[in-house]
C-alpha positions in Angstrom: 133.2 120.2 -30.6 133.2 121.9 -27.2 130.3 121.8 -24.7 129.6 125.5 -25.4 129.7 124.9 -29.2 127.5 121.8 -28.9 124.8 123.7 -26.9 124.8 126.6 -29.3 124.6 124.3 -32.4 121.7 122.3 -30.9 119.8 125.4 -29.7 120.1 126.9 -33.2 119.1 123.6 -34.9 116.0 123.2 -32.7 115.1 126.8 -32.7 114.8 127.1 -36.4 113.1 123.8 -36.8 109.6 124.2 -38.3 107.5 121.1 -39.0 106.8 120.4 -42.6 103.2 119.6 -41.5 100.1 121.6 -41.6 100.3 122.5 -37.9 103.6 124.3 -38.4 104.5 123.5 -34.8 107.7 124.7 -33.2 109.7 123.1 -30.4 109.0 125.2 -27.3 112.2 125.0 -25.3 115.2 124.4 -27.6 118.0 125.4 -25.2 116.6 123.4 -22.3 116.2 120.4 -24.6 119.8 120.8 -25.8 121.1 121.0 -22.2 119.2 117.8 -21.1 120.2 115.9 -24.2 123.9 116.8 -23.9 124.0 116.1 -20.2 122.6 112.7 -20.9 125.2 112.0 -23.6 128.0 113.1 -21.2 126.5 111.3 -18.2 126.5 114.6 -16.3 124.1 117.1 -14.9 123.2 120.5 -16.2 125.2 122.5 -13.7 128.3 120.5 -14.8 127.8 121.7 -18.3 128.1 125.3 -17.4 131.3 124.8 -15.4 132.8 122.8 -18.2 131.9 124.8 -21.3 135.4 124.2 -22.7 135.2 120.4 -22.3 135.6 118.7 -25.6 133.2 115.9 -26.7 134.7 112.7 -28.1 133.7 111.7 -31.6 131.3 109.1 -30.3 129.7 111.6 -27.9 129.3 114.1 -30.7 127.7 111.6 -33.0 125.2 110.5 -30.3 124.4 114.1 -29.5 123.7 114.8 -33.2 121.4 111.8 -33.3 119.6 112.9 -30.2 119.0 116.3 -31.6 117.8 114.8 -34.9 115.3 112.7 -33.0 114.0 115.7 -31.1 113.3 117.6 -34.3 110.7 114.9 -35.0 109.0 115.9 -31.7 110.0 112.7 -30.0 109.9 113.5 -26.3 113.2 114.2 -24.6 112.4 111.6 -21.9 112.1 108.8 -24.5 115.3 109.9 -26.2 117.4 109.7 -23.0 115.3 106.9 -21.4 114.2 108.5 -18.2 112.2 111.3 -16.5 112.5 112.9 -13.1 109.5 112.5 -10.8 109.3 113.4 -7.1 113.1 113.9 -7.1 113.7 110.4 -8.4 114.7 109.2 -11.9 112.3 106.8 -13.6 113.0 104.7 -16.7 110.5 105.3 -19.5 109.9 104.1 -23.0 107.2 104.2 -25.6 105.1 101.6 -23.7 104.4 104.0 -20.8 103.3 107.6 -20.3 106.0 110.1 -19.3 105.4 111.1 -15.6 104.1 114.7 -15.2 104.7 117.2 -12.4 101.0 117.5 -12.0 100.8 113.9 -10.8 103.0 114.7 -7.8 100.0 116.3 -6.1 98.2 113.0 -6.2 101.2 111.3 -4.6 101.4 114.0 -1.9 97.7 113.6 -1.1 97.9 109.8 -1.0 100.8 109.9 1.4 98.9 112.3 3.6 95.8 110.1 3.5 97.8 107.1 4.7 99.3 108.9 7.6 97.0 108.3 10.5 96.2 105.9 13.4 95.7 103.0 11.1 99.0 103.6 9.2 100.4 100.2 10.1 97.4 98.5 8.6 97.3 100.7 5.5 98.1 99.5 2.0 98.3 101.5 -1.3 97.0 100.5 -4.7 98.1 102.1 -8.0 95.7 101.1 -10.7 97.1 101.5 -14.2 100.7 101.9 -12.9 102.5 102.4 -16.3 106.1 103.2 -15.5 105.4 102.6 -11.8 106.3 106.2 -10.9 103.3 106.5 -8.5 103.7 103.1 -6.9 107.4 103.2 -6.5 107.3 106.8 -5.0 104.5 105.8 -2.5 106.6 102.7 -1.4 109.8 104.6 -1.2 108.3 107.6 0.7 106.1 105.6 3.1 107.7 102.1 3.3 104.2 100.7 3.1 103.1 98.0 0.7 101.7 98.8 -2.7 99.7 96.7 -5.1 100.1 98.0 -8.7 98.2 96.8 -11.7 98.3 97.3 -15.5 96.9 95.6 -18.5 100.2 96.1 -20.4 102.9 93.5 -19.7 105.4 95.8 -21.4 104.5 98.6 -18.9 104.8 96.2 -16.0 108.3 95.3 -17.1 109.2 99.0 -16.9 107.6 99.3 -13.5 109.5 96.3 -12.3 112.8 97.8 -13.4 112.0 101.1 -11.6 111.0 99.3 -8.4 114.3 97.4 -8.5 116.3 100.6 -9.3 114.8 102.3 -6.2 115.1 99.3 -4.0 111.4 98.8 -3.2 110.8 95.6 -5.2 109.8 93.9 -1.9 107.1 96.5 -1.2 105.6 96.8 -4.7 103.5 93.9 -5.8 103.0 94.2 -9.6 100.0 92.4 -11.1 98.8 92.0 -14.7 95.0 92.5 -15.1 92.1 94.8 -15.6 91.9 97.7 -13.1 91.3 96.4 -9.5 90.5 92.8 -10.4 94.0 91.5 -9.4 93.7 93.4 -6.2 90.3 92.0 -5.4 91.7 88.5 -5.7 94.4 89.4 -3.2 92.0 90.8 -0.7 89.8 87.7 -1.0 92.8 85.6 -0.2 93.9 87.8 2.7 90.4 87.9 4.1 90.2 84.1 4.3 93.4 83.9 6.4 94.3 87.2 7.9 91.2 89.4 7.9 92.7 92.2 10.0 95.8 92.7 8.0 94.6 95.7 6.0 92.1 98.2 7.4 92.7 101.1 5.0 93.2 101.0 1.3 94.5 104.2 -0.3 93.7 103.6 -4.0 95.4 105.8 -6.7 94.6 105.9 -10.3 96.0 108.0 -13.2 94.0 106.3 -15.9 93.4 107.5 -19.5 91.1 110.6 -19.3 91.5 112.4 -22.6 89.2 112.4 -25.7 90.3 111.6 -29.2 89.8 115.2 -30.1 92.1 116.4 -27.3 94.9 114.1 -28.3 94.5 114.7 -32.1 94.6 118.5 -31.7 97.2 118.5 -28.9 101.0 118.5 -28.9 102.8 116.3 -31.4 105.1 115.1 -28.6 102.1 113.4 -27.0 100.0 112.5 -30.1 102.7 110.9 -32.1 104.7 109.1 -29.4 103.0 108.4 -26.1 100.8 105.2 -26.0 97.3 106.2 -27.1 95.7 103.5 -25.0 97.1 105.2 -21.9 95.7 108.6 -23.0 92.2 108.2 -24.5 89.1 106.9 -22.8 86.0 107.3 -24.9 84.0 110.3 -26.1 84.1 112.2 -22.8 87.4 110.7 -21.6 85.8 109.0 -18.6 85.2 105.5 -19.8 88.1 104.1 -17.7 87.0 105.8 -14.6 83.4 104.6 -15.2 84.7 101.1 -15.3 86.9 101.6 -12.2 84.1 102.9 -10.0 81.7 100.1 -11.2 84.3 97.6 -10.2 84.8 99.3 -6.8 81.0 99.2 -6.2 80.8 95.6 -7.3 83.6 94.5 -5.0 83.3 97.0 -2.2 82.5 94.3 0.4 85.8 92.5 -0.3 87.9 95.6 0.1 89.0 97.1 3.5 86.3 98.9 5.5 88.1 102.2 5.0 88.8 103.1 1.3 90.2 106.4 0.1 90.3 106.9 -3.7 92.5 109.5 -5.5 92.3 109.9 -9.2 93.7 112.3 -11.8 91.5 114.1 -14.2 91.4 116.8 -16.9 90.3 120.1 -15.4 87.2 120.1 -17.7 85.9 117.0 -16.0 85.6 118.4 -12.5 81.8 118.3 -12.4 81.3 115.2 -14.6 83.6 113.1 -12.5 81.7 114.1 -9.3 78.5 112.9 -11.0 80.1 109.7 -12.1 81.4 108.9 -8.6 78.0 109.6 -7.0 76.2 107.4 -9.5 77.8 104.4 -7.8 78.5 105.9 -4.4 75.6 108.4 -3.7 76.9 109.3 -0.2 80.4 110.1 -1.5 81.7 113.7 -1.1 84.5 114.1 -3.7 87.0 116.8 -3.0 88.9 118.5 -5.9 92.5 119.4 -5.5 94.4 121.7 -7.9 97.8 120.8 -9.4 100.9 122.9 -9.2 99.6 125.2 -12.0 96.3 125.8 -10.3 94.2 123.5 -12.4 91.6 121.1 -11.0 93.6 117.8 -11.3 93.1 115.4 -8.4 89.8 114.0 -7.0 89.9 112.6 -3.5 87.0 110.7 -2.0 86.2 108.3 0.7 84.1 105.3 -0.5 
């Protein structure tokens, strides 16, 4: 089978696929999926495919490609099939223990980097709460060369984040901690305050916590519903339980954290008003600012606490 033939076969196979379920869902981008899957099998990039359309696959490559396409017909995300996803121009390992990084989250990273760039930059530290694959933490460290504390309740997710930090050569900057939300970070700041109280003057805290409802996930894309970790997606009836707990912890431990604290969180567009109310419940003087994602939807909330 030639590259050209492989792409056409996969495109046809994915295009005509209709789920045998009551939602009758189709796969949205069959040719793009075929290109990414074949490029991964051949350890190449997409431009290479189109300049080598007459390249012949080996029997082993053809078998792997057929298996990849078969898995995609079940709606398994392409990122899980090939084992990685691009984020902020870097490749991150992913598996079913972590969410797949989304382009919308790049806005959060950009705003966090901007927030850290100021007169106190040399005394600034990042935190990534609920780090998952480590995409946010690793990107912040690689782009800024500043330290990052990253937490997660999942040891499997932390193993993925560790691998990504090592792959991008920032393992010395990213301190991965197992624990609930900011509790591991609070312990670090208590220790630092006792010995080096002026080490950190500004904390830029990022959090892409679960923010969907059961209904949103259950009626959403099968790629997400059937494959991505539900505990990293759903947070109560209004989707805000995780953020409620985060801001309660921040209020409880505010005196331990640096004097200047900038928080950036990712939300569902429908939560733009409710998240403001939630933040002001614990921080009445806060002035949350809503940023849109690349598609123009309210996605990132930035606030000084």
